[in-house]
C-alpha positions in Angstrom: 20.8 -0.1 -3.2 18.3 -2.9 -3.3 18.3 -3.0 0.5 17.5 0.7 0.7 14.6 0.2 -1.6 13.3 -2.7 0.5 13.7 -0.7 3.7 11.8 2.3 2.3 9.0 0.1 1.1 8.8 -1.7 4.5 8.8 1.6 6.4 5.8 2.9 4.3 3.8 -0.2 5.1 4.9 -0.2 8.8 4.1 3.5 9.2 0.5 2.8 8.0 0.2 -0.1 10.3 1.5 1.7 13.4 -0.6 4.7 12.7 -3.7 2.6 12.4 -2.9 0.7 15.6 -2.4 3.9 17.5 -5.6 5.3 16.2 -3.9 8.1 14.1 -5.2 6.8 10.8 -8.4 5.0 9.8 -7.7 1.9 7.8 -10.0 3.1 5.1 -8.4 6.6 4.9 -6.7 7.7 1.7 -3.4 8.2 3.5 -3.5 4.7 5.0 -4.3 3.1 1.7 -1.7 5.2 -0.2 1.1 4.3 2.2 0.2 0.6 1.9 -0.1 0.8 -1.9 3.2 2.6 -2.3 5.1 0.4 0.2 3.8 -2.8 -1.2 4.3 -1.8 -4.8 8.0 -1.0 -4.0 8.4 -4.3 -2.3 6.7 -6.1 -5.1 9.2 -4.6 -7.6 12.1 -5.6 -5.3 10.6 -9.2 -5.1 10.5 -9.4 -8.9 14.1 -8.2 -9.2 15.2 -10.7 -6.6 13.2 -13.6 -7.9 11.4 -14.0 -4.6 8.0 -15.3 -5.8 6.4 -16.0 -2.4 7.3 -12.4 -1.3 5.9 -11.2 -4.6 2.6 -13.0 -4.0 2.3 -11.4 -0.5 3.2 -7.9 -1.6 1.5 -8.0 -5.0 -1.8 -9.0 -3.4 -1.3 -6.3 -0.7 -0.8 -3.7 -3.5 -3.8 -4.8 -5.4 -6.1 -4.7 -2.3 -4.8 -1.2 -1.4 -5.2 0.0 -5.0 -8.8 -1.4 -5.0 -9.5 0.6 -1.9 -8.1 3.8 -3.4 -10.1 3.3 -6.6 -13.2 2.7 -4.6 -12.6 6.0 -2.8 -12.2 7.8 -6.2 -15.4 6.3 -7.5 -17.3 7.3 -4.4 -15.9 10.9 -4.5 -16.8 11.1 -8.2 -20.3 9.9 -7.5 -20.7 12.3 -4.6 -19.6 15.3 -6.6 -22.3 14.6 -9.2 -25.1 14.9 -6.6 
C-alpha cells in the first residue's frame, strides 16, 4: 500500500512538471501549484512513515513552496475582489 501512495504522489508532481514543460500549464497557475502541493504532501507523509529524512526535506520544502504560491494566489484574488 505504501508503494501505491508513493506512486500516486509522484504521478501528481510529474503530471505538473510534464504539463509545464509541454506548455499546457503555467508554473504559476492554480492547477500546477495544487498538483505539486498534493503530490509533495503525499510524498512527505510517506517519507515520515518510512523514516526517510532526506526525502522528507526535499518533499517538505516542495510542499511549503507550493502552498506559499497557492496562498499568494488566494491573497491576490481576495485583494482583487475588494477593488
